[in-house]
Backbone as ProteinMPNN parsed JSONL, in Angstrom:
{"seq_chain_A": "XXXXXXXXXXXXXXXXXXXXXXXXXXXXXXXXXXXXXXXXXXXXXXXXXXXXXXXXXXXXXXXXXXXXXXXXXXXXXXXXXXXXXXXXXXXXXXXXXXXXXXXXXXXXXXXXXXXXXXXXXXXXXXXXXXXXXXXXXXXXXXXXXXXXXXXXXXXXXXXXXXXXXXXXXXXXXX", "coords_chain_A": {"N_chain_A": [[87.916, 124.767, 42.751], [85.545, 124.289, 44.353], [85.062, 121.568, 44.532], [87.845, 120.453, 46.214], [87.959, 122.199, 48.652], [85.934, 121.08, 50.163], [86.616, 118.466, 50.39], [88.309, 118.42, 51.781], [87.073, 119.908, 53.828], [85.777, 118.005, 54.645], [87.078, 115.933, 55.928], [89.348, 117.19, 57.943], [86.9, 116.923, 58.952], [85.536, 114.693, 59.863], [88.088, 113.194, 61.025], [87.774, 114.742, 63.201], [85.912, 113.69, 64.666], [86.523, 111.392, 65.278], [87.219, 108.677, 67.746], [89.414, 110.102, 70.339], [92.659, 108.961, 70.826], [95.111, 108.053, 73.237], [99.028, 108.438, 73.959], [100.519, 108.267, 76.069], [102.075, 107.614, 78.639], [102.034, 105.964, 82.442], [105.019, 105.535, 84.53], [106.949, 103.729, 86.833], [109.301, 103.579, 89.216], [110.19, 100.283, 90.72], [111.911, 99.397, 93.282], [112.762, 96.202, 94.153], [113.876, 93.613, 93.235], [114.01, 92.537, 89.691], [112.328, 89.196, 89.035], [110.775, 89.018, 91.047], [108.974, 91.518, 90.828], [108.54, 91.448, 87.99], [106.735, 88.557, 88.29], [104.057, 89.313, 90.515], [103.181, 91.658, 89.099], [102.453, 90.385, 87.252], [100.584, 88.754, 88.806], [98.831, 90.43, 89.51], [97.65, 91.51, 87.196], [96.242, 89.137, 86.302], [95.171, 87.945, 88.371], [94.042, 89.45, 90.558], [93.085, 91.856, 88.986], [90.869, 90.356, 87.058], [92.23, 90.219, 83.865], [91.961, 89.445, 80.831], [95.248, 87.766, 79.198], [96.737, 88.647, 76.904], [99.5, 88.273, 75.775], [102.555, 86.901, 77.221], [105.527, 88.082, 77.911], [108.686, 86.583, 79.242], [110.993, 87.152, 79.0], [111.561, 89.208, 77.508], [110.235, 90.573, 78.964], [107.456, 91.872, 78.787], [104.039, 91.894, 79.197], [100.745, 91.865, 77.509], [97.808, 92.104, 77.734], [94.076, 92.722, 77.965], [92.387, 95.504, 79.211], [89.998, 95.92, 81.028], [87.109, 98.285, 82.455], [84.921, 99.746, 85.276], [84.312, 102.346, 83.774], [84.241, 101.861, 81.177], [82.404, 99.936, 80.444], [81.387, 96.943, 78.831], [82.95, 97.177, 76.972], [86.632, 96.346, 75.654], [89.789, 96.897, 76.405], [93.123, 97.412, 74.711], [95.953, 97.115, 76.522], [99.711, 97.102, 77.62], [102.007, 96.635, 79.486], [105.475, 96.907, 80.683], [108.636, 95.551, 81.601], [111.287, 97.107, 82.309], [114.858, 96.267, 83.276], [117.379, 98.041, 85.706], [120.876, 98.276, 85.198], [122.334, 100.255, 86.6], [121.306, 101.576, 88.72], [120.393, 99.4, 90.368], [117.018, 98.867, 89.736], [113.49, 98.506, 88.819], [112.37, 99.337, 85.709], [108.563, 99.819, 85.503], [106.59, 99.862, 83.003], [103.41, 100.877, 81.906], [100.688, 100.942, 79.312], [97.492, 101.9, 78.331], [96.14, 103.115, 75.953], [93.185, 103.641, 74.628], [92.249, 104.474, 77.303], [91.221, 106.932, 79.737], [94.714, 108.872, 81.301], [94.553, 108.43, 83.518], [94.286, 106.248, 84.744], [96.017, 104.494, 83.816], [98.167, 104.998, 85.993], [96.866, 104.692, 88.08], [96.481, 102.099, 88.066], [99.056, 101.707, 88.423], [99.376, 102.284, 91.22], [97.595, 99.859, 92.731], [99.747, 97.872, 91.912], [102.028, 99.101, 93.087], [100.601, 98.828, 96.427], [100.747, 95.835, 96.196], [103.17, 95.082, 95.314], [104.353, 95.773, 98.046], [102.709, 94.249, 99.924], [103.281, 91.54, 99.124], [105.609, 91.342, 99.477], [106.938, 92.673, 101.151], [108.512, 95.055, 103.159], [110.267, 97.562, 100.902], [113.212, 96.907, 99.495], [117.096, 97.896, 101.15], [119.085, 100.221, 99.458], [121.918, 100.95, 97.44], [123.329, 101.457, 99.566], [126.507, 100.922, 100.533], [128.621, 98.089, 101.817], [131.596, 98.663, 103.922], [134.25, 96.761, 103.174], [136.948, 96.556, 105.28], [135.328, 96.397, 107.642], [133.911, 94.009, 107.138], [135.75, 91.869, 107.845], [136.573, 92.372, 109.857], [134.714, 91.349, 111.542], [134.314, 89.023, 111.029], [136.971, 88.12, 111.351], [136.795, 88.467, 114.23], [134.698, 86.202, 114.718], [135.701, 84.021, 114.474], [136.575, 80.267, 115.219], [137.97, 78.756, 117.775], [138.777, 76.132, 117.913], [140.652, 73.094, 115.365], [139.71, 73.663, 111.721], [138.884, 71.149, 111.105], [137.182, 70.867, 112.304], [135.274, 72.651, 112.439], [132.414, 74.598, 112.471], [130.186, 75.209, 110.142], [129.245, 78.72, 109.22], [127.031, 80.677, 108.81], [125.266, 83.68, 106.815], [121.928, 84.946, 107.449], [119.853, 87.196, 107.119], [120.723, 88.759, 109.141], [121.188, 86.797, 111.106], [122.747, 84.821, 112.547], [123.647, 81.073, 111.627], [124.615, 78.23, 112.603], [126.21, 75.614, 111.807], [127.223, 72.144, 111.464], [130.398, 71.116, 110.582], [131.065, 68.726, 107.562], [132.924, 66.619, 108.196], [133.425, 66.888, 111.123], [130.941, 65.182, 111.386], [131.175, 62.505, 110.55], [131.526, 58.817, 111.423], [134.36, 58.228, 114.107]], "CA_chain_A": [[88.074, 124.846, 43.476], [84.867, 123.835, 45.682], [85.854, 119.782, 45.065], [88.945, 120.511, 47.313], [87.719, 122.384, 49.837], [84.736, 119.922, 50.296], [87.709, 117.238, 50.458], [89.601, 119.151, 52.865], [86.46, 120.0, 54.949], [85.127, 116.213, 55.188], [89.069, 114.85, 56.14], [88.616, 117.474, 57.728], [85.054, 116.715, 60.206], [85.986, 112.871, 59.851], [89.69, 113.662, 61.741], [87.516, 115.598, 64.783], [84.804, 112.769, 64.312], [87.365, 109.814, 65.507], [88.026, 109.235, 69.508], [91.089, 110.884, 70.319], [93.77, 108.243, 71.82], [96.397, 108.947, 74.023], [99.731, 107.598, 73.437], [101.419, 108.561, 77.363], [102.626, 106.181, 79.655], [102.717, 105.73, 83.512], [106.222, 104.659, 84.828], [107.21, 103.168, 88.723], [110.828, 102.655, 89.633], [110.488, 99.148, 91.865], [112.941, 98.601, 94.432], [112.376, 95.284, 94.339], [114.006, 92.681, 92.027], [113.098, 91.937, 88.41], [111.855, 88.17, 89.143], [109.628, 90.205, 92.676], [108.137, 92.747, 90.412], [107.258, 90.101, 86.975], [105.582, 88.323, 89.508], [103.556, 90.392, 90.983], [102.118, 92.591, 87.873], [101.188, 89.256, 86.4], [99.112, 87.534, 89.094], [97.453, 91.957, 89.854], [96.902, 91.724, 85.917], [95.767, 87.555, 85.756], [93.991, 87.342, 89.7], [93.282, 90.506, 90.455], [92.685, 92.449, 87.427], [90.673, 88.805, 86.398], [91.81, 90.571, 82.834], [92.231, 88.543, 79.659], [96.279, 87.965, 79.173], [97.096, 87.755, 75.394], [101.144, 87.753, 75.724], [103.195, 87.167, 78.328], [107.398, 87.068, 77.411], [109.359, 87.304, 80.816], [112.678, 87.469, 78.719], [111.983, 90.129, 76.744], [109.59, 92.133, 79.893], [106.277, 92.682, 78.433], [102.997, 91.774, 79.417], [99.832, 92.477, 77.615], [96.576, 92.163, 78.085], [92.542, 93.677, 77.704], [91.71, 95.991, 80.802], [88.378, 96.346, 81.374], [86.953, 99.035, 83.813], [83.788, 100.303, 85.192], [84.121, 103.406, 83.215], [84.518, 101.487, 79.618], [81.652, 99.712, 80.662], [82.642, 95.598, 78.409], [84.642, 97.053, 76.136], [88.014, 95.593, 76.227], [90.555, 98.21, 76.323], [94.186, 96.949, 74.777], [97.455, 97.078, 77.519], [100.979, 96.31, 77.937], [103.505, 96.51, 80.699], [106.663, 96.177, 80.222], [109.216, 96.145, 82.686], [112.841, 97.369, 82.5], [116.597, 95.793, 84.467], [118.003, 98.72, 85.647], [121.542, 97.954, 85.831], [122.942, 101.031, 86.976], [120.556, 101.727, 89.77], [119.033, 98.124, 90.766], [115.592, 99.434, 90.163], [113.185, 97.676, 87.437], [111.334, 100.579, 85.666], [107.651, 99.343, 85.335], [105.543, 100.993, 82.802], [101.633, 100.869, 81.869], [100.049, 101.681, 78.528], [95.931, 101.453, 78.39], [95.671, 103.573, 75.314], [92.285, 103.802, 74.88], [92.215, 104.394, 78.269], [92.568, 107.994, 79.798], [95.898, 108.494, 81.684], [94.425, 107.955, 85.653], [93.719, 104.228, 85.04], [97.187, 104.039, 84.341], [98.789, 105.619, 87.307], [95.998, 103.822, 89.386], [96.976, 99.993, 87.955], [100.848, 101.452, 88.956], [99.94, 102.492, 92.438], [97.883, 99.023, 92.296], [101.083, 97.338, 91.221], [102.969, 99.15, 94.469], [100.389, 98.181, 96.454], [101.02, 94.25, 95.982], [104.557, 94.042, 96.261], [104.454, 95.92, 99.399], [102.266, 93.518, 100.458], [103.917, 90.293, 98.8], [107.781, 90.962, 99.987], [106.942, 93.193, 102.373], [109.118, 96.711, 103.016], [111.451, 97.414, 99.642], [115.345, 96.314, 100.178], [117.502, 99.208, 101.209], [120.394, 99.921, 98.308], [122.743, 102.224, 97.643], [124.84, 101.194, 100.783], [128.466, 99.809, 100.166], [129.781, 97.626, 103.311], [133.052, 99.279, 103.773], [135.316, 95.802, 103.355], [136.912, 96.538, 107.129], [134.046, 96.117, 108.565], [133.74, 92.641, 107.256], [137.063, 91.59, 108.15], [137.349, 92.227, 111.681], [133.666, 90.763, 112.521], [135.037, 87.312, 110.672], [138.849, 87.243, 112.397], [136.109, 87.771, 115.798], [133.908, 84.759, 114.555], [136.3, 82.078, 114.175], [136.45, 79.336, 116.25], [139.181, 78.527, 117.942], [139.069, 74.567, 117.075], [140.726, 73.349, 114.162], [139.204, 73.853, 110.785], [137.823, 70.309, 110.293], [135.794, 70.168, 113.334], [134.301, 73.956, 113.152], [131.365, 74.684, 112.311], [130.07, 76.257, 109.622], [129.219, 79.922, 109.611], [125.902, 80.973, 107.19], [124.193, 84.257, 107.816], [120.986, 85.688, 106.832], [118.959, 88.485, 107.829], [121.798, 89.468, 110.921], [120.83, 85.772, 111.507], [123.64, 83.334, 112.457], [122.977, 79.877, 111.203], [125.973, 77.826, 112.616], [126.411, 73.975, 111.217], [128.262, 71.209, 111.71], [130.942, 71.047, 109.359], [131.228, 67.189, 107.867], [134.392, 66.105, 108.745], [132.638, 66.046, 112.61], [129.61, 64.035, 111.263], [131.222, 61.333, 110.692], [132.194, 58.363, 112.673], [135.451, 57.992, 113.904]], "C_chain_A": [[87.114, 124.081, 45.42], [85.434, 121.881, 46.001], [86.905, 119.772, 46.321], [88.624, 120.697, 48.744], [86.156, 121.527, 50.312], [85.582, 118.753, 50.972], [87.799, 117.512, 51.667], [87.855, 119.177, 54.369], [85.907, 118.424, 55.705], [86.126, 115.528, 56.322], [89.093, 115.601, 56.742], [87.648, 117.289, 59.724], [86.038, 115.005, 60.04], [87.343, 112.615, 61.021], [89.243, 113.81, 63.207], [86.432, 114.247, 65.109], [85.394, 111.417, 65.407], [87.545, 109.941, 67.608], [89.314, 109.65, 69.225], [91.65, 109.406, 71.254], [94.541, 108.669, 72.502], [98.057, 107.784, 73.446], [100.472, 107.877, 74.92], [100.711, 107.041, 77.927], [102.553, 106.287, 81.004], [103.496, 104.701, 83.853], [106.57, 104.833, 86.281], [108.647, 102.408, 88.734], [110.225, 102.102, 90.91], [111.256, 99.129, 92.53], [112.922, 97.289, 94.382], [113.065, 94.426, 92.546], [113.062, 92.656, 90.583], [111.836, 90.726, 88.139], [110.299, 88.689, 89.844], [108.902, 90.506, 91.35], [108.165, 91.764, 88.907], [106.299, 89.24, 87.479], [104.519, 88.768, 90.006], [103.069, 91.231, 89.995], [101.996, 91.35, 87.614], [100.648, 88.594, 87.169], [98.384, 89.231, 89.476], [97.062, 91.886, 88.424], [95.934, 90.56, 86.075], [94.513, 87.429, 86.998], [93.442, 87.988, 90.219], [92.466, 91.322, 90.021], [91.403, 92.038, 86.855], [90.574, 88.916, 84.843], [92.577, 88.963, 81.613], [93.669, 88.565, 79.341], [96.624, 87.528, 77.897], [98.617, 87.669, 74.736], [101.806, 87.826, 76.872], [105.224, 87.123, 77.89], [108.288, 87.797, 79.06], [110.971, 88.196, 79.968], [112.759, 88.956, 78.26], [111.224, 91.54, 77.984], [108.945, 92.98, 79.811], [104.315, 91.333, 79.207], [101.938, 92.379, 78.801], [98.706, 91.814, 77.977], [95.173, 92.874, 77.891], [92.027, 94.143, 78.749], [90.558, 96.179, 80.211], [88.062, 97.31, 82.647], [85.774, 99.286, 83.78], [83.178, 101.942, 83.858], [84.013, 102.936, 81.288], [83.591, 101.011, 79.879], [82.588, 98.005, 79.48], [83.236, 95.637, 77.64], [85.834, 96.439, 76.736], [88.915, 96.509, 75.765], [92.031, 97.268, 76.076], [95.283, 97.613, 75.688], [98.334, 96.7, 77.259], [101.258, 97.461, 78.79], [104.186, 96.088, 80.394], [107.644, 96.889, 81.243], [110.998, 95.813, 82.558], [113.863, 97.026, 83.199], [117.077, 97.273, 84.779], [119.846, 98.502, 86.068], [122.277, 98.577, 87.209], [122.267, 101.271, 89.232], [120.147, 100.103, 91.223], [117.929, 97.824, 90.8], [115.19, 98.239, 89.303], [112.457, 98.928, 87.349], [110.315, 99.77, 84.443], [106.852, 100.236, 84.361], [104.416, 100.696, 82.649], [101.131, 102.103, 80.863], [98.553, 100.922, 78.398], [96.241, 102.843, 77.316], [94.737, 104.125, 74.738], [91.416, 104.747, 75.944], [92.324, 106.261, 78.774], [93.849, 107.609, 80.686], [95.769, 108.499, 83.575], [93.895, 106.996, 85.278], [94.984, 103.892, 84.948], [98.114, 104.228, 85.421], [97.731, 105.066, 88.692], [96.646, 101.949, 89.134], [98.356, 100.547, 88.753], [100.269, 101.494, 91.377], [99.314, 100.973, 93.217], [99.259, 97.944, 93.087], [102.105, 97.529, 92.86], [102.437, 97.92, 96.025], [100.764, 96.869, 97.088], [102.113, 94.181, 95.662], [105.008, 94.672, 97.329], [103.382, 94.859, 99.897], [102.676, 91.775, 100.585], [105.265, 89.995, 99.586], [107.812, 91.935, 100.373], [107.911, 95.379, 102.135], [109.845, 96.607, 101.842], [112.582, 97.426, 100.722], [115.676, 97.77, 100.352], [119.057, 99.004, 99.605], [120.84, 100.531, 98.341], [123.606, 102.264, 98.709], [125.836, 100.371, 100.902], [128.624, 99.525, 101.304], [131.077, 98.052, 103.301], [133.774, 97.659, 104.427], [136.076, 95.656, 104.621], [136.453, 95.678, 107.646], [133.967, 94.705, 108.741], [134.331, 91.816, 107.729], [136.892, 91.14, 109.463], [135.836, 91.315, 112.077], [134.025, 88.901, 111.825], [135.996, 87.173, 111.672], [137.478, 87.736, 114.207], [135.059, 86.42, 115.639], [134.581, 83.962, 114.818], [136.553, 81.392, 115.329], [137.848, 78.891, 116.299], [139.414, 76.786, 118.371], [139.448, 74.957, 115.526], [139.494, 73.607, 113.159], [138.449, 72.801, 110.084], [136.525, 70.299, 110.943], [134.785, 71.732, 113.943], [133.417, 74.497, 112.433], [131.159, 75.534, 111.037], [129.338, 77.766, 109.579], [128.073, 80.465, 108.068], [125.044, 81.98, 108.189], [122.984, 84.21, 107.365], [119.947, 86.172, 107.67], [119.622, 88.344, 108.729], [121.13, 88.086, 111.457], [122.309, 84.92, 111.505], [123.36, 81.967, 112.675], [125.048, 78.859, 111.773], [125.308, 76.216, 111.937], [127.205, 73.549, 111.405], [128.837, 71.248, 110.514], [130.772, 68.855, 109.047], [132.022, 66.331, 108.425], [133.872, 65.616, 110.484], [131.689, 65.034, 112.81], [129.603, 62.474, 111.354], [131.836, 60.804, 111.399], [133.659, 58.461, 112.484], [136.275, 56.519, 114.38]], "O_chain_A": [[87.453, 123.728, 46.55], [85.878, 121.251, 46.961], [86.691, 119.074, 47.312], [88.809, 119.943, 49.699], [85.527, 122.165, 51.156], [85.2, 118.198, 52.002], [87.351, 116.809, 52.573], [87.77, 118.585, 55.446], [85.75, 118.014, 56.855], [85.869, 114.805, 57.284], [87.922, 115.246, 56.874], [87.829, 117.475, 60.928], [87.216, 114.699, 60.226], [87.269, 111.671, 61.808], [89.831, 113.346, 64.183], [86.415, 114.043, 66.323], [84.694, 110.701, 66.123], [87.841, 110.853, 68.379], [90.042, 109.578, 68.235], [91.029, 108.949, 72.213], [94.757, 109.878, 72.42], [98.065, 106.746, 72.785], [101.588, 107.421, 74.675], [99.831, 106.186, 77.838], [103.414, 107.153, 81.158], [103.248, 103.5, 83.739], [106.494, 105.918, 86.857], [109.007, 101.269, 88.437], [109.841, 102.767, 91.872], [111.666, 98.026, 92.169], [113.677, 97.257, 95.353], [112.811, 94.611, 91.356], [111.84, 92.729, 90.453], [110.819, 90.9, 87.467], [109.168, 88.724, 89.358], [108.226, 89.604, 90.856], [107.153, 91.09, 89.1], [105.131, 89.227, 87.089], [103.702, 88.016, 89.476], [102.0, 91.615, 90.469], [100.82, 91.129, 87.904], [100.042, 87.643, 86.675], [97.19, 89.134, 89.756], [95.898, 92.265, 88.303], [94.747, 90.875, 86.0], [93.365, 87.022, 86.821], [92.317, 87.652, 90.59], [91.344, 91.563, 90.464], [90.723, 92.865, 86.247], [89.682, 88.351, 84.21], [93.328, 87.996, 81.743], [93.827, 89.741, 79.012], [96.813, 86.34, 77.635], [98.924, 87.207, 73.637], [101.66, 88.827, 77.574], [105.896, 86.119, 77.657], [108.392, 88.89, 79.616], [111.632, 89.207, 80.205], [113.676, 89.739, 78.506], [111.435, 92.752, 78.002], [109.048, 94.15, 80.178], [104.048, 90.161, 79.47], [101.771, 93.521, 79.227], [98.854, 90.793, 78.648], [95.424, 94.021, 77.519], [91.225, 93.449, 79.373], [90.271, 96.541, 79.071], [88.656, 97.155, 83.714], [85.182, 99.216, 82.702], [82.095, 102.292, 83.39], [83.737, 103.727, 80.387], [82.928, 101.948, 79.436], [83.804, 97.876, 79.335], [84.01, 94.76, 77.256], [86.027, 96.109, 77.906], [88.764, 96.92, 74.614], [92.292, 96.446, 76.954], [95.444, 98.817, 75.485], [98.234, 95.73, 76.508], [100.932, 98.648, 78.825], [104.126, 95.001, 79.818], [107.665, 98.053, 81.642], [111.668, 94.786, 82.662], [113.824, 97.754, 84.191], [117.178, 97.842, 83.692], [120.114, 98.578, 87.267], [122.641, 98.046, 88.258], [122.734, 101.132, 90.363], [119.809, 100.023, 92.404], [117.479, 96.906, 91.486], [115.914, 97.286, 89.013], [111.997, 99.556, 88.303], [110.596, 99.331, 83.328], [106.434, 101.31, 84.794], [104.14, 99.921, 83.565], [101.065, 103.319, 81.043], [98.408, 99.7, 78.366], [96.649, 103.798, 77.977], [95.04, 105.179, 74.178], [90.425, 105.446, 75.732], [93.263, 106.925, 78.337], [94.148, 106.431, 80.881], [96.598, 108.551, 84.483], [92.707, 106.914, 85.588], [95.399, 103.074, 85.77], [98.904, 103.303, 85.61], [97.926, 105.102, 89.907], [97.048, 101.046, 89.868], [98.753, 99.858, 89.693], [100.737, 100.913, 92.356], [100.006, 100.563, 94.149], [99.527, 97.526, 94.213], [102.657, 96.654, 93.527], [103.024, 96.966, 96.536], [101.05, 96.764, 98.281], [102.45, 92.998, 95.611], [106.095, 94.275, 97.749], [103.731, 94.947, 101.074], [102.525, 91.003, 101.532], [105.774, 88.988, 100.077], [108.848, 92.519, 100.056], [107.832, 96.334, 101.363], [110.172, 95.445, 101.6], [112.799, 97.707, 101.901], [114.974, 98.698, 99.951], [119.635, 98.046, 99.092], [120.606, 101.263, 99.303], [124.554, 103.047, 98.764], [125.872, 99.228, 101.358], [128.799, 100.454, 102.092], [131.713, 97.594, 102.351], [133.857, 97.361, 105.619], [135.903, 94.566, 105.167], [136.826, 94.572, 108.038], [133.944, 94.114, 109.821], [133.71, 90.842, 108.154], [137.0, 90.043, 110.012], [135.966, 90.547, 113.031], [133.858, 87.842, 112.43], [135.97, 86.384, 112.616], [137.623, 87.028, 115.204], [134.769, 85.752, 116.631], [134.156, 83.011, 115.473], [136.738, 81.978, 116.396], [138.652, 78.697, 115.388], [140.289, 76.438, 119.164], [139.17, 75.896, 114.78], [138.37, 73.755, 113.637], [137.724, 72.936, 109.098], [135.392, 69.981, 110.583], [134.103, 71.976, 114.939], [133.933, 75.023, 111.447], [131.892, 76.506, 110.853], [128.46, 77.621, 110.43], [128.296, 80.557, 106.861], [124.498, 81.816, 109.28], [122.826, 83.196, 106.686], [119.366, 85.671, 108.632], [119.086, 87.556, 109.507], [120.398, 88.309, 112.422], [122.821, 84.474, 110.479], [122.884, 81.597, 113.748], [126.181, 78.987, 111.311], [124.135, 75.927, 111.702], [128.219, 74.22, 111.598], [128.191, 71.375, 109.474], [130.506, 67.987, 109.878], [131.683, 65.36, 109.101], [133.904, 64.485, 110.968], [131.503, 64.286, 113.77], [128.832, 61.62, 111.794], [132.649, 61.386, 112.117], [134.246, 58.662, 111.421], [137.465, 56.363, 114.108]]}, "name": "protein", "num_of_chains": 1, "seq": "XXXXXXXXXXXXXXXXXXXXXXXXXXXXXXXXXXXXXXXXXXXXXXXXXXXXXXXXXXXXXXXXXXXXXXXXXXXXXXXXXXXXXXXXXXXXXXXXXXXXXXXXXXXXXXXXXXXXXXXXXXXXXXXXXXXXXXXXXXXXXXXXXXXXXXXXXXXXXXXXXXXXXXXXXXXXXX"}
């Protein structure tokens, strides 16, 4: 009976002596598109944090890197950043895992990513507003040029700015 008890006591002692790892992960819903979010996240890890990136796959949406912080000294901690595009909401869900570090490091990285997205891409785009198709038709009717279709300039809209471009036919020499 004693050998079993000694074996069990040894197993329990070793289990509690090992460093605990957390498998929590922090998440963020980015209002920016997938390409913007992935690019900013990769630049944050490689340039701003100067972490060594071990693997990148934009198609499957993940970055594996070695995270070093002042709390861990020179120890390199495995970390993962995952991006999943939401079709319904039009957002990108970002998850960061640093299993060997306390969870506040993951939150800190997400806060840095939020700040980087805001600096690089400006205010997040407004989502969820559906345009009324009747309003678009009314605007098009009001902007119609009285000239014939051949001579009418093309109308191009960009961020509430209307740019008139001459038609190709009007540029031809007659």
